[in-house]
SEBA-641114 format. One record per residue (C-alpha): x, y, z; residue in one letter; residue number from 1. Coordinates in nm, 3 decimals. Layout:
SEBA-641114
+---------+---------+---------+--------+-----+
!      xx !      yy !      zz ! residu ! num !
+---------+---------+---------+--------+-----+
!       X !       Y !       Z !      A ! NUM !
...
+---------+---------+---------+--------+-----+
END
This chain:
SEBA-641114
+---------+---------+---------+--------+-----+
!      xx !      yy !      zz ! residu ! num !
+---------+---------+---------+--------+-----+
!  10.368 !   7.569 !  14.236 !      X !   1 !
!  10.134 !   7.871 !  14.208 !      X !   2 !
!   9.884 !   7.977 !  14.460 !      X !   3 !
!   9.589 !   7.839 !  14.272 !      X !   4 !
!   9.741 !   7.493 !  14.265 !      X !   5 !
!   9.822 !   7.454 !  14.643 !      X !   6 !
!   9.621 !   7.185 !  14.843 !      X !   7 !
!   9.375 !   7.369 !  15.069 !      X !   8 !
!   9.299 !   7.135 !  15.378 !      X !   9 !
!   8.951 !   7.304 !  15.435 !      X !  10 !
!   8.840 !   7.208 !  15.087 !      X !  11 !
!   8.628 !   6.895 !  15.077 !      X !  12 !
!   8.567 !   6.737 !  14.730 !      X !  13 !
!   8.222 !   6.572 !  14.704 !      X !  14 !
!   8.161 !   6.301 !  14.457 !      X !  15 !
!   7.845 !   6.321 !  14.239 !      X !  16 !
!   7.732 !   5.984 !  14.436 !      X !  17 !
!   7.777 !   6.161 !  14.761 !      X !  18 !
!   7.587 !   6.479 !  14.665 !      X !  19 !
!   7.292 !   6.260 !  14.539 !      X !  20 !
!   7.293 !   6.086 !  14.872 !      X !  21 !
!   7.311 !   6.409 !  15.061 !      X !  22 !
!   7.030 !   6.544 !  14.851 !      X !  23 !
!   6.809 !   6.240 !  14.920 !      X !  24 !
!   6.897 !   6.243 !  15.294 !      X !  25 !
!   6.789 !   6.609 !  15.309 !      X !  26 !
!   6.464 !   6.529 !  15.119 !      X !  27 !
!   6.385 !   6.234 !  15.363 !      X !  28 !
!   6.485 !   6.445 !  15.662 !      X !  29 !
!   6.254 !   6.741 !  15.580 !      X !  30 !
!   5.956 !   6.526 !  15.481 !      X !  31 !
!   5.994 !   6.314 !  15.792 !      X !  32 !
!   6.000 !   6.644 !  16.000 !      X !  33 !
!   5.688 !   6.775 !  15.850 !      X !  34 !
!   5.501 !   6.449 !  15.857 !      X !  35 !
!   5.586 !   6.408 !  16.225 !      X !  36 !
!   5.453 !   6.765 !  16.296 !      X !  37 !
!   5.126 !   6.670 !  16.109 !      X !  38 !
!   5.097 !   6.345 !  16.312 !      X !  39 !
!   5.140 !   6.557 !  16.646 !      X !  40 !
!   4.869 !   6.794 !  16.515 !      X !  41 !
!   4.635 !   6.508 !  16.456 !      X !  42 !
!   4.706 !   6.366 !  16.811 !      X !  43 !
!   4.664 !   6.702 !  16.979 !      X !  44 !
!   4.312 !   6.723 !  16.844 !      X !  45 !
!   4.220 !   6.443 !  17.110 !      X !  46 !
!   4.279 !   6.689 !  17.369 !      X !  47 !
!   3.971 !   6.855 !  17.498 !      X !  48 !
!   3.937 !   7.217 !  17.382 !      X !  49 !
!   4.171 !   7.159 !  17.089 !      X !  50 !
!   3.932 !   6.930 !  16.887 !      X !  51 !
!   3.747 !   7.211 !  16.726 !      X !  52 !
!   4.048 !   7.332 !  16.540 !      X !  53 !
!   4.161 !   7.183 !  16.213 !      X !  54 !
!   4.476 !   6.979 !  16.229 !      X !  55 !
!   4.601 !   7.199 !  15.938 !      X !  56 !
!   4.606 !   7.497 !  16.197 !      X !  57 !
!   4.753 !   7.315 !  16.477 !      X !  58 !
!   5.042 !   7.204 !  16.239 !      X !  59 !
!   5.134 !   7.543 !  16.107 !      X !  60 !
!   5.127 !   7.664 !  16.469 !      X !  61 !
!   5.379 !   7.393 !  16.575 !      X !  62 !
!   5.589 !   7.438 !  16.263 !      X !  63 !
!   5.620 !   7.812 !  16.340 !      X !  64 !
!   5.721 !   7.731 !  16.715 !      X !  65 !
!   5.992 !   7.491 !  16.599 !      X !  66 !
!   6.127 !   7.731 !  16.350 !      X !  67 !
!   6.127 !   8.038 !  16.570 !      X !  68 !
!   6.230 !   7.861 !  16.912 !      X !  69 !
!   6.503 !   7.627 !  16.770 !      X !  70 !
!   6.525 !   7.700 !  16.389 !      X !  71 !
!   6.466 !   7.463 !  16.106 !      X !  72 !
!   6.750 !   7.227 !  16.040 !      X !  73 !
!   6.936 !   7.336 !  15.718 !      X !  74 !
!   6.979 !   6.954 !  15.626 !      X !  75 !
!   6.582 !   6.952 !  15.615 !      X !  76 !
!   6.536 !   7.235 !  15.393 !      X !  77 !
!   6.484 !   7.035 !  15.070 !      X !  78 !
!   6.218 !   6.798 !  15.222 !      X !  79 !
!   6.051 !   7.108 !  15.372 !      X !  80 !
!   6.028 !   7.259 !  15.020 !      X !  81 !
!   5.891 !   6.931 !  14.878 !      X !  82 !
!   5.626 !   6.907 !  15.150 !      X !  83 !
!   5.525 !   7.272 !  15.079 !      X !  84 !
!   5.503 !   7.237 !  14.706 !      X !  85 !
!   5.461 !   6.870 !  14.575 !      X !  86 !
!   5.266 !   6.726 !  14.855 !      X !  87 !
!   5.040 !   7.021 !  14.875 !      X !  88 !
!   4.938 !   6.988 !  14.509 !      X !  89 !
!   4.885 !   6.621 !  14.556 !      X !  90 !
!   4.654 !   6.711 !  14.840 !      X !  91 !
!   4.455 !   6.967 !  14.638 !      X !  92 !
!   4.411 !   6.685 !  14.361 !      X !  93 !
!   4.261 !   6.462 !  14.623 !      X !  94 !
!   4.031 !   6.717 !  14.778 !      X !  95 !
!   3.823 !   6.678 !  14.451 !      X !  96 !
!   3.734 !   6.318 !  14.573 !      X !  97 !
!   3.510 !   6.499 !  14.836 !      X !  98 !
!   3.263 !   6.633 !  14.590 !      X !  99 !
!   3.031 !   6.511 !  14.324 !      X ! 100 !
!   2.815 !   6.667 !  14.044 !      X ! 101 !
!   2.507 !   6.538 !  14.202 !      X ! 102 !
!   2.599 !   6.705 !  14.540 !      X ! 103 !
!   2.629 !   7.045 !  14.342 !      X ! 104 !
!   2.283 !   6.966 !  14.198 !      X ! 105 !
!   2.130 !   6.931 !  14.539 !      X ! 106 !
!   2.233 !   7.300 !  14.617 !      X ! 107 !
!   2.013 !   7.404 !  14.321 !      X ! 108 !
!   2.068 !   7.691 !  14.066 !      X ! 109 !
!   1.963 !   7.951 !  14.331 !      X ! 110 !
!   2.199 !   7.825 !  14.583 !      X ! 111 !
!   2.498 !   7.801 !  14.345 !      X ! 112 !
!   2.427 !   8.153 !  14.227 !      X ! 113 !
!   2.420 !   8.275 !  14.599 !      X ! 114 !
!   2.750 !   8.088 !  14.655 !      X ! 115 !
!   2.917 !   8.214 !  14.343 !      X ! 116 !
!   2.803 !   8.572 !  14.388 !      X ! 117 !
!   2.930 !   8.572 !  14.760 !      X ! 118 !
!   3.264 !   8.444 !  14.646 !      X ! 119 !
!   3.315 !   8.700 !  14.372 !      X ! 120 !
!   3.170 !   8.985 !  14.588 !      X ! 121 !
!   3.393 !   8.895 !  14.881 !      X ! 122 !
!   3.704 !   8.848 !  14.686 !      X ! 123 !
!   3.655 !   9.167 !  14.498 !      X ! 124 !
!   3.574 !   9.353 !  14.822 !      X ! 125 !
!   3.872 !   9.216 !  15.003 !      X ! 126 !
!   4.116 !   9.332 !  14.721 !      X ! 127 !
!   3.944 !   9.674 !  14.725 !      X ! 128 !
!   3.966 !   9.713 !  15.092 !      X ! 129 !
!   4.326 !   9.584 !  15.116 !      X ! 130 !
!   4.440 !   9.852 !  14.859 !      X ! 131 !
!   4.245 !  10.109 !  15.043 !      X ! 132 !
!   4.408 !  10.050 !  15.381 !      X ! 133 !
!   4.757 !   9.986 !  15.237 !      X ! 134 !
!   4.790 !   9.600 !  15.258 !      X ! 135 !
!   5.028 !   9.447 !  15.005 !      X ! 136 !
!   4.816 !   9.302 !  14.707 !      X ! 137 !
!   4.971 !   8.956 !  14.735 !      X ! 138 !
!   4.881 !   8.933 !  15.118 !      X ! 139 !
!   4.523 !   9.072 !  15.030 !      X ! 140 !
!   4.484 !   8.810 !  14.758 !      X ! 141 !
!   4.563 !   8.538 !  15.006 !      X ! 142 !
!   4.314 !   8.669 !  15.276 !      X ! 143 !
!   4.064 !   8.716 !  14.995 !      X ! 144 !
!   4.094 !   8.347 !  14.876 !      X ! 145 !
!   4.087 !   8.213 !  15.233 !      X ! 146 !
!   3.779 !   8.411 !  15.325 !      X ! 147 !
!   3.577 !   8.361 !  15.011 !      X ! 148 !
!   3.668 !   8.005 !  14.921 !      X ! 149 !
!   3.774 !   7.737 !  15.181 !      X ! 150 !
!   4.022 !   7.875 !  15.441 !      X ! 151 !
!   4.373 !   7.746 !  15.464 !      X ! 152 !
!   4.346 !   7.518 !  15.174 !      X ! 153 !
!   4.248 !   7.812 !  14.952 !      X ! 154 !
!   4.535 !   8.018 !  15.096 !      X ! 155 !
!   4.801 !   7.770 !  15.015 !      X ! 156 !
!   4.653 !   7.672 !  14.695 !      X ! 157 !
!   4.636 !   8.058 !  14.580 !      X ! 158 !
!   4.999 !   8.092 !  14.664 !      X ! 159 !
!   5.108 !   7.863 !  14.406 !      X ! 160 !
!   5.030 !   8.147 !  14.169 !      X ! 161 !
!   5.049 !   8.452 !  14.392 !      X ! 162 !
!   5.410 !   8.368 !  14.503 !      X ! 163 !
!   5.372 !   8.562 !  14.845 !      X ! 164 !
!   5.632 !   8.540 !  15.127 !      X ! 165 !
!   5.580 !   8.243 !  15.352 !      X ! 166 !
!   5.511 !   8.493 !  15.632 !      X ! 167 !
!   5.221 !   8.641 !  15.421 !      X ! 168 !
!   5.075 !   8.284 !  15.388 !      X ! 169 !
!   5.093 !   8.235 !  15.766 !      X ! 170 !
!   4.926 !   8.568 !  15.830 !      X ! 171 !
!   4.653 !   8.483 !  15.591 !      X ! 172 !
!   4.609 !   8.162 !  15.758 !      X ! 173 !
!   4.595 !   8.308 !  16.088 !      X ! 174 !
!   4.320 !   8.553 !  15.986 !      X ! 175 !
!   4.092 !   8.289 !  15.825 !      X ! 176 !
!   4.151 !   8.073 !  16.131 !      X ! 177 !
!   4.067 !   8.339 !  16.379 !      X ! 178 !
!   3.763 !   8.479 !  16.211 !      X ! 179 !
!   3.642 !   8.137 !  16.079 !      X ! 180 !
!   3.656 !   8.025 !  16.457 !      X ! 181 !
!   3.451 !   8.321 !  16.559 !      X ! 182 !
!   3.174 !   8.222 !  16.290 !      X ! 183 !
!   3.182 !   7.873 !  16.408 !      X ! 184 !
!   3.088 !   7.961 !  16.756 !      X ! 185 !
!   2.856 !   8.270 !  16.669 !      X ! 186 !
!   2.651 !   8.132 !  16.387 !      X ! 187 !
!   2.474 !   7.858 !  16.581 !      X ! 188 !
!   2.330 !   8.125 !  16.812 !      X ! 189 !
!   2.167 !   8.327 !  16.521 !      X ! 190 !
!   1.914 !   8.103 !  16.332 !      X ! 191 !
!   1.618 !   8.188 !  16.552 !      X ! 192 !
!   1.716 !   8.568 !  16.584 !      X ! 193 !
!   1.750 !   8.596 !  16.200 !      X ! 194 !
!   1.435 !   8.368 !  16.124 !      X ! 195 !
!   1.640 !   8.121 !  15.924 !      X ! 196 !
!   1.501 !   7.768 !  15.859 !      X ! 197 !
!   1.731 !   7.471 !  15.847 !      X ! 198 !
!   1.786 !   7.496 !  15.465 !      X ! 199 !
!   1.857 !   7.879 !  15.473 !      X ! 200 !
!   2.095 !   7.845 !  15.778 !      X ! 201 !
!   2.279 !   7.562 !  15.607 !      X ! 202 !
!   2.312 !   7.765 !  15.295 !      X ! 203 !
!   2.443 !   8.060 !  15.481 !      X ! 204 !
!   2.686 !   7.877 !  15.691 !      X ! 205 !
!   2.811 !   7.699 !  15.375 !      X ! 206 !
!   2.840 !   8.009 !  15.161 !      X ! 207 !
!   3.020 !   8.220 !  15.437 !      X ! 208 !
!   3.218 !   8.026 !  15.707 !      X ! 209 !
!   3.586 !   7.969 !  15.608 !      X ! 210 !
!   3.680 !   7.624 !  15.678 !      X ! 211 !
!   3.500 !   7.298 !  15.591 !      X ! 212 !
!   3.544 !   7.156 !  15.953 !      X ! 213 !
!   3.412 !   7.499 !  16.088 !      X ! 214 !
!   3.101 !   7.482 !  15.858 !      X ! 215 !
!   3.037 !   7.121 !  15.974 !      X ! 216 !
!   3.058 !   7.227 !  16.335 !      X ! 217 !
!   2.845 !   7.528 !  16.311 !      X ! 218 !
!   2.576 !   7.388 !  16.079 !      X ! 219 !
!   2.505 !   7.060 !  16.261 !      X ! 220 !
!   2.437 !   7.263 !  16.569 !      X ! 221 !
!   2.111 !   7.356 !  16.392 !      X ! 222 !
!   1.993 !   6.992 !  16.332 !      X ! 223 !
!   2.078 !   6.722 !  16.094 !      X ! 224 !
!   1.923 !   6.879 !  15.778 !      X ! 225 !
!   2.091 !   7.212 !  15.833 !      X ! 226 !
!   2.430 !   7.021 !  15.881 !      X ! 227 !
!   2.389 !   6.807 !  15.574 !      X ! 228 !
!   2.297 !   7.090 !  15.331 !      X ! 229 !
!   2.545 !   7.334 !  15.482 !      X ! 230 !
!   2.810 !   7.063 !  15.426 !      X ! 231 !
!   2.705 !   7.017 !  15.064 !      X ! 232 !
!   2.695 !   7.401 !  15.014 !      X ! 233 !
!   3.052 !   7.433 !  15.135 !      X ! 234 !
!   3.171 !   7.155 !  14.930 !      X ! 235 !
!   3.022 !   7.328 !  14.629 !      X ! 236 !
!   3.205 !   7.645 !  14.727 !      X ! 237 !
!   3.521 !   7.446 !  14.754 !      X ! 238 !
!   3.479 !   7.334 !  14.387 !      X ! 239 !
!   3.513 !   7.703 !  14.288 !      X ! 240 !
!   3.876 !   7.699 !  14.396 !      X ! 241 !
!   3.971 !   7.556 !  14.060 !      X ! 242 !
!   3.841 !   7.844 !  13.839 !      X ! 243 !
!   3.973 !   8.100 !  14.082 !      X ! 244 !
!   4.322 !   7.972 !  14.103 !      X ! 245 !
!   4.333 !   7.926 !  13.733 !      X ! 246 !
!   4.207 !   8.269 !  13.665 !      X ! 247 !
!   4.474 !   8.419 !  13.913 !      X ! 248 !
!   4.744 !   8.208 !  13.722 !      X ! 249 !
!   4.639 !   8.348 !  13.395 !      X ! 250 !
!   4.630 !   8.703 !  13.527 !      X ! 251 !
!   4.974 !   8.657 !  13.698 !      X ! 252 !
!   5.129 !   8.540 !  13.368 !      X ! 253 !
!   4.970 !   8.821 !  13.171 !      X ! 254 !
!   5.105 !   9.089 !  13.423 !      X ! 255 !
!   5.445 !   8.904 !  13.402 !      X ! 256 !
!   5.459 !   8.937 !  13.030 !      X ! 257 !
!   5.323 !   9.298 !  13.023 !      X ! 258 !
!   5.568 !   9.399 !  13.297 !      X ! 259 !
!   5.865 !   9.221 !  13.122 !      X ! 260 !
!   5.929 !   9.050 !  13.449 !      X ! 261 !
!   6.079 !   8.737 !  13.278 !      X ! 262 !
!   6.416 !   8.912 !  13.354 !      X ! 263 !
!   6.350 !   8.872 !  13.719 !      X ! 264 !
!   6.263 !   8.508 !  13.697 !      X ! 265 !
!   6.018 !   8.250 !  13.550 !      X ! 266 !
!   5.666 !   8.393 !  13.511 !      X ! 267 !
!   5.393 !   8.265 !  13.752 !      X ! 268 !
!   5.308 !   7.899 !  13.667 !      X ! 269 !
!   4.987 !   7.780 !  13.536 !      X ! 270 !
!   4.832 !   7.568 !  13.826 !      X ! 271 !
!   4.782 !   7.236 !  13.620 !      X ! 272 !
!   4.730 !   7.057 !  13.942 !      X ! 273 !
!   4.378 !   7.220 !  13.971 !      X ! 274 !
!   4.291 !   7.031 !  13.655 !      X ! 275 !
!   4.358 !   6.720 !  13.845 !      X ! 276 !
!   4.120 !   6.844 !  14.124 !      X ! 277 !
!   3.861 !   6.887 !  13.857 !      X ! 278 !
!   3.932 !   6.544 !  13.719 !      X ! 279 !
!   3.886 !   6.381 !  14.066 !      X ! 280 !
!   3.539 !   6.552 !  14.092 !      X ! 281 !
!   3.437 !   6.389 !  13.767 !      X ! 282 !
!   3.583 !   6.053 !  13.870 !      X ! 283 !
!   3.394 !   6.072 !  14.196 !      X ! 284 !
!   3.071 !   6.156 !  14.019 !      X ! 285 !
!   3.112 !   5.862 !  13.785 !      X ! 286 !
!   3.246 !   5.599 !  14.000 !      X ! 287 !
!   3.108 !   5.509 !  14.332 !      X ! 288 !
!   3.379 !   5.492 !  14.604 !      X ! 289 !
!   3.298 !   5.287 !  14.902 !      X ! 290 !
!   3.213 !   5.479 !  15.220 !      X ! 291 !
!   3.515 !   5.331 !  15.415 !      X ! 292 !
!   3.757 !   5.420 !  15.129 !      X ! 293 !
!   3.624 !   5.775 !  15.122 !      X ! 294 !
!   3.673 !   5.800 !  15.494 !      X ! 295 !
!   4.050 !   5.721 !  15.441 !      X ! 296 !
!   4.089 !   5.947 !  15.148 !      X ! 297 !
!   3.943 !   6.244 !  15.344 !      X ! 298 !
!   4.175 !   6.161 !  15.640 !      X ! 299 !
!   4.478 !   6.141 !  15.393 !      X ! 300 !
!   4.394 !   6.457 !  15.220 !      X ! 301 !
!   4.370 !   6.649 !  15.551 !      X ! 302 !
!   4.699 !   6.490 !  15.670 !      X ! 303 !
!   4.885 !   6.599 !  15.360 !      X ! 304 !
!   4.741 !   6.945 !  15.388 !      X ! 305 !
!   4.858 !   6.953 !  15.740 !      X ! 306 !
!   5.189 !   6.838 !  15.626 !      X ! 307 !
!   5.221 !   7.115 !  15.381 !      X ! 308 !
!   5.118 !   7.371 !  15.646 !      X ! 309 !
!   5.372 !   7.240 !  15.883 !      X ! 310 !
!   5.633 !   7.303 !  15.621 !      X ! 311 !
!   5.491 !   7.649 !  15.578 !      X ! 312 !
!   5.535 !   7.701 !  15.961 !      X ! 313 !
!   5.901 !   7.591 !  15.944 !      X ! 314 !
!   5.964 !   7.858 !  15.693 !      X ! 315 !
!   5.776 !   8.133 !  15.885 !      X ! 316 !
!   5.979 !   8.412 !  16.076 !      X ! 317 !
!   5.742 !   8.554 !  16.346 !      X ! 318 !
!   5.950 !   8.875 !  16.351 !      X ! 319 !
!   5.841 !   8.931 !  15.991 !      X ! 320 !
!   5.492 !   8.850 !  16.088 !      X ! 321 !
!   5.474 !   9.137 !  16.337 !      X ! 322 !
!   5.649 !   9.374 !  16.093 !      X ! 323 !
!   5.336 !   9.337 !  15.880 !      X ! 324 !
!   5.142 !   9.519 !  16.165 !      X ! 325 !
!   4.766 !   9.526 !  16.228 !      X ! 326 !
!   4.639 !   9.624 !  15.884 !      X ! 327 !
!   4.610 !   9.273 !  15.745 !      X ! 328 !
!   4.414 !   9.173 !  16.049 !      X ! 329 !
!   4.177 !   9.448 !  16.006 !      X ! 330 !
!   4.144 !   9.331 !  15.635 !      X ! 331 !
!   4.067 !   8.993 !  15.756 !      X ! 332 !
!   3.796 !   9.124 !  15.988 !      X ! 333 !
!   3.650 !   9.337 !  15.704 !      X ! 334 !
!   3.640 !   9.036 !  15.468 !      X ! 335 !
!   3.480 !   8.826 !  15.752 !      X ! 336 !
!   3.199 !   9.080 !  15.810 !      X ! 337 !
!   3.129 !   9.137 !  15.443 !      X ! 338 !
!   3.103 !   8.768 !  15.361 !      X ! 339 !
!   2.873 !   8.709 !  15.643 !      X ! 340 !
!   2.639 !   9.006 !  15.572 !      X ! 341 !
!   2.635 !   8.972 !  15.197 !      X ! 342 !
!   2.567 !   8.611 !  15.193 !      X ! 343 !
!   2.301 !   8.651 !  15.449 !      X ! 344 !
!   2.126 !   8.921 !  15.242 !      X ! 345 !
!   2.127 !   8.712 !  14.944 !      X ! 346 !
!   1.986 !   8.412 !  15.150 !      X ! 347 !
!   1.708 !   8.644 !  15.267 !      X ! 348 !
!   1.648 !   8.783 !  14.921 !      X ! 349 !
!   1.609 !   8.429 !  14.785 !      X ! 350 !
!   1.350 !   8.351 !  15.049 !      X ! 351 !
+---------+---------+---------+--------+-----+
END
């Protein structure tokens, strides 16, 4: 008997059926873990002082704590990856049910132009500033998307084509959370000082504050009219997530082809799920969904996004975050100041 044919007692043969069972078990374990973290995040919002934070933000913080204090179970890795990719895409599709074409029309041509110009200007400025101060382009793209469009949702949607490390995603989410929270508390103090009426203040808040929840909290402080208009302006801005992610996907594929990066792996994917987002906007515009059902859809969407961010946290190493240094934080600050001042200038010029 030769060496290759000897029986090795340490070798365990796994049948195809056992392998499939282990794969399913890992998938379920990982999804269950991320769902549990999202559930805890929702429950913590009932605690005074925490209710102002999005459950998405709380979920990623809990996920990071679990990963860095105890470690993410190896058996749960497949389910964590599923939550971070598949559930995320489904949540972004559902996000389209929060917007209708008539809501966009309420903003008006001038309002839409201000929102679009603010988005393009902020995204471009953030990429330029990131390059100037030496921030990696992928991380700069994530901070640019989160600041200019819709906070954490835009960061994780953009990363489907940017393909940055999980630590970069966590850093970008942290940036938009910190500065969006600053805006949420600071903006309500400014309408009188800046001589903004309810309409102008709502448009400014909707065009420049990072997260939907932060816009709602800040704009309704100035009254019902400001709150309603600010929310609609923000949802109009969220709709622009679709063309931005598609454009970034096209650019990524173009760069991959020109650089011949196919040898390094598959080129950046086309974000087809964004077309699902657009389809849901169209469906919501044509079909009247009952108010109670809409409430459940909004809650489900937020829960799925929180689940995806919990998965992101479970893949994030704090030591790698620290290694990034303070430059990305300075980039987030610069982007925040730019979007606030640039959009305010446009609102003022529009009268």
